[in-house]
C-alpha positions, -999 to +999 in steps of 0.1 A: -608-941-696-639-935-676-664-911-688-672-880-659-706-867-658-713-833-648-745-833-627-768-811-659-764-853-676-736-838-701-701-854-704-668-836-690-645-821-721-611-829-712-578-834-732-552-862-726-520-862-735-510-886-766-472-886-754-465-886-713-448-852-709-416-839-693-416-825-658-419-792-657-392-782-645-370-801-675-394-786-698-385-746-684-348-760-683-350-768-719-368-730-727-340-715-701-314-727-726-327-710-756-317-674-743-349-661-761-382-644-744-415-658-742-451-649-744-467-650-710-502-649-693-508-631-663-522-643-628-553-619-638-549-629-678-553-663-669-584-656-652-599-634-676-595-661-701-604-691-683-570-706-690-572-724-652-540-743-639-550-773-616-519-788-616-518-780-574-546-803-573-542-837-592-580-851-590-589-823-607-594-820-649-554-808-662-565-804-691-591-783-712-606-792-747-604-755-757-584-735-775-563-710-762-543-688-786-515-664-781-528-626-778-503-596-783-518-580-753-497-606-732-465-598-718-431-606-729-407-625-700-371-637-703-364-673-679-333-661-655-324-690-635-343-723-621-339-736-588-354-769-583-388-762-583-388-725-583-378-701-618-374-662-617-383-646-649-379-608-659-410-590-679-407-569-708-435-544-728-463-567-742-463-573-787-486-544-783-471-518-761-441-525-785-460-515-817-481-486-801-454-470-782-421-481-792-403-450-767-408-467-732-402-503-750-367-496-773-333-514-748-323-488-726-303-461-744-276-442-723-257-407-735-227-421-713-209-458-710-193-466-681-158-466-692-146-496-674-172-530-666-159-526-631-178-492-628-207-505-640-210-531-621-207-507-591-238-489-604-258-522-600-245-525-565-256-491-553-293-503-573-291-539-562-292-531-521-325-541-508-337-561-538-341-596-535-357-600-573-327-589-587-316-621-586-271-629-596-284-650-633-301-610-642-270-593-632-240-620-646-257-616-675-257-579-674-221-576-665-212-597-692-232-584-720-216-550-713-184-562-710-185-588-738-164-606-719-173-641-714-181-667-737-216-668-756-220-713-742-206-706-714-226-724-683-244-697-659-216-707-633-187-702-654-200-669-665-205-659-624-169-665-622-153-646-651-176-617-642-164-620-605-124-619-617-133-589-638-151-565-613-136-576-581-144-604-555-154-574-529-176-557-557-191-591-566-199-601-534-217-569-527-239-573-556-247-614-553-229-631-523-236-630-485-227-593-484-254-586-497-280-611-482-265-606-447-267-568-445-291-556-418-325-538-432-321-506-414-283-503-433-297-516-466-329-485-467-298-456-455-274-472-486-305-470-512-307-447-537-341-440-527-335-429-490-345-401-478-376-400-503-412-405-492-428-441-499-394-448-511-397-485-501-431-488-519-416-477-550-387-495-548-407-526-541-432-517-573-402-512-598-388-543-585-419-561-592-425-546-625-396-564-640-386-596-617-411-623-609-407-655-601-430-691-600-433-725-593-430-745-626-459-756-632-480-730-629-455-711-655-450-735-676-487-731-674-489-696-684-468-701-715-485-724-731-510-723-757-531-747-781-556-748-808-572-778-827-558-795-853-583-816-860-590-849-866-563-878-877-591-893-893-574-926-889-607-942-875-636-939-880-641-927-839-611-905-838-614-877-817-605-837-821-570-829-817-552-800-800-511-789-804-495-771-771-466-751-777-449-717-765-444-688-778-410-680-789-403-635-794-369-624-799-352-602-773-316-596-780-315-564-765-334-568-733-312-565-699-337-568-670-309-561-646-299-529-664-330-519-670-340-519-637-308-505-619-309-476-641-345-468-635-345-469-599-317-450-595-322-424-622-359-424-611-346-414-576-319-386-588-351-371-605-374-374-577-347-359-548-344-328-573-378-321-570-381-324-532-351-305-531-371-275-548-398-281-525-376-280-495-364-252-505-398-236-513-393-236-549-430-246-548-435-230-589-417-263-600-450-279-607-472-246-619-463-248-659-462-274-680-429-284-683-402-276-660-363-285-661-343-290-629-304-286-636-279-304-615-238-293-612-214-309-589-188-285-571-156-286-560-144-261-534-103-256-529-088-246-498-052-244-489-031-243-464+002-222-458+024-250-440+051-261-466+063-290-440+031-313-454+024-328-482-014-319-484-014-282-481-044-281-509-076-301-511-110-301-520-143-311-507-169-317-533-207-305-534-236-299-558-261-273-562-295-269-585-314-243-601-348-247-620-351-231-648-367-195-648-361-186-612-338-163-593-349-156-557-324-137-542-334-147-506-308-165-494-288-133-486-313-126-461-300-117-427-304-137-401-299-136-364-302-159-334-317-151-303-314-163-267-338-151-239-330-158-201-339-194-198-312-203-226-335-209-251-328-198-287-348-189-321-338-176-350-350-139-365-369-126-386-388-161-381-410-163-413-376-164-428-346-179-410-339-214-397-317-232-374-286-241-400-289-280-392-251-287-398-240-310-372-211-288-363-234-258-365-259-241-342-266-205-366-291-194-382-294-193-423-322-186-444-350-210-447-350-202-482-317-207-496-321-201-537-293-172-543-296-148-565-287-165-596-311-193-593-292-218-575-293-235-541-273-260-526-277-299-523-272-317-493-285-353-502-255-375-508-270-391-538-276-361-561-235-349-549-226-387-557-240-385-593-223-352-603-189-360-585-179-393-581-161-401-616-154-364-619-173-337-620-203-332-643-242-314-648-273-327-660-307-313-666-338-332-658-373-313-683-402-330-669-429-340-691-466-355-684-497-369-706-505-397-721-485-426-731-497-421-772-485-386-767-451-396-762-432-400-792-399-400-810-403-368-831-402-344-796-389-348-761-421-344-748-460-334-753-469-302-756-499-287-731-513-254-717-521-276-683-499-274-653-477-304-643-494-307-612-528-302-624-520-329-654-500-354-623-529-346-601-554-361-628-533-389-640-533-404-611-570-403-609-574-413-649-548-449-642-567-455-609-600-459-635-587-475-664-572-502-646-598-509-620-618-513-653-601-537-670-576-553-645-561-578-669-546-557-696-511-541-691-509-515-721-532-485-717-526-459-751-543-434-718-523-442-694-507-407-676-469-408-671-444-386-662-409-383-679-383-369-670-351-363-702-322-357-694-297-330-710-264-318-700-246-286-684-226-278-713-200-251-696-178-252-661-180-220-644-154-209-613-145-184-596-115-176-579-110-164-543-071-157-543-046-154-571-033-188-563-064-204-574-069-186-605-045-214-622-074-240-614-103-221-635-085-227-670-110-231-697-141-226-674-164-195-676-155-169-649-186-164-626-188-140-597-215-152-581-208-184-585-205-192-551-239-167-539-259-204-529-232-212-502-237-212-461-209-195-442-201-229-432-196-242-464-163-219-468-146-237-438-129-272-440-104-277-411-076-248-410-078-241-446-086-208-464-110-207-489-096-206-524-125-203-549-152-229-565-152-244-598-188-266-613-187-294-634-205-299-668-213-331-687-228-366-685-220-384-658-211-421-664-243-446-669-270-414-677-296-426-697-318-409-722-349-407-703-366-421-672-404-427-669-422-422-632-456-428-623-478-392-619-480-402-577-438-403-580-438-369-584-469-359-564-454-378-532-416-367-537-432-326-538-452-335-505-485-329-528-499-363-530-514-363-492-530-333-503-546-354-528-553-384-509-573-357-483-593-343-511-604-375-518-618-385-485 
């Protein structure tokens, strides 16, 4: 082989393979069948440690004469599927973060499992809306692992067929087929669990990119490869130094990327919508203390039609309400009146406390602040209502903490601090930007500030009966005469039915995680404070 001399007169140092390698896609398919995770260098790490890939430029040097040793800072990935020269994979914590912050790297822990595979698949379906990175392979793996319904050695195609039979054709199509891919962008946005949140599209994309990625086979194989010297063979007097190239396998039996993504997307959206609802209802002291606890409960309002000739004389309507621990306003009982002038223009009085009721079937006036004397306010968001009503009435609490990752451990829900949540979140945005920009190749920073919502359950069900007929529905529930104080007048009307009373839920909904981790800017954006922070930096 002809030697190549550099412009400075030195010889180019390079390696030549002793054996002809398999094409990159074939090598990756061998790894894919092992069902393991592997150490992987990100693009920034390839650049930082000068492990250059020149596979797209055959005339350039392909193999550097240098060691490239594994590093605990590198991310761990799981290969999902290969299609031609393109391979998809999922990311999880680096080994460094797994040791330093195991709380953020363990398997997804749920307070309450889904009772059926179909319900679990339905949850994945709601998170999959608008997500192209969450492919069929990860969805199939998640459902099959959860239900234990498939043979371990089955092919991806066989697994997909078995899962489709288990969850039903329509649901499977919404997860992976044309029903998901052909839906319009506008329709996808409205179906998304994060719909209506400020910055929802960017946040969903970031969550997806944090877990799912794809790469061409050559680059991916190169970023999985490490090499080190094994010395000369000494078989001849002019034997050359030899290097061994290898991949590093990492056990990851509990890593379920589709489940992790769906739970993070759904439950971070739930928390952020709870925060947004609080600020919309002028509960602006939510972030004024070191921690905050919001409670969300499902509600059933009962109605009765006095007509024994129909079978639907009794029915319920579902809703939900929220409260912030320590808040009891009573401002929902402001008397609002609608005024109209000679030109037909109308307004609500008192103007500083009242606004037009935005329900499509109503043009009445309602209080701006709808926190009742018992500290609860009504919820309109369909995601929040659905979480605590779709599979029976439930009730959850979300305790929000803020602080550096290094202060979170398994001994307590969150760190103690005298700093307000708003100050912690605001300073966290600045701190995180600074440390990430100083070392962009790093994946784990012990001082990175995060917001963590730890979930609990509402332990008691409450009930209020308006009539004697409804009192039997209040069995095994605590009586509360103020239970419907947060309802507006139109909430107590349904067709020609007579309002009978209300009952609230308790207990975890299916699929509730122990916690969900968010960035500080997520909370600030939901509360409307992020724009103020950005303006202050201009």
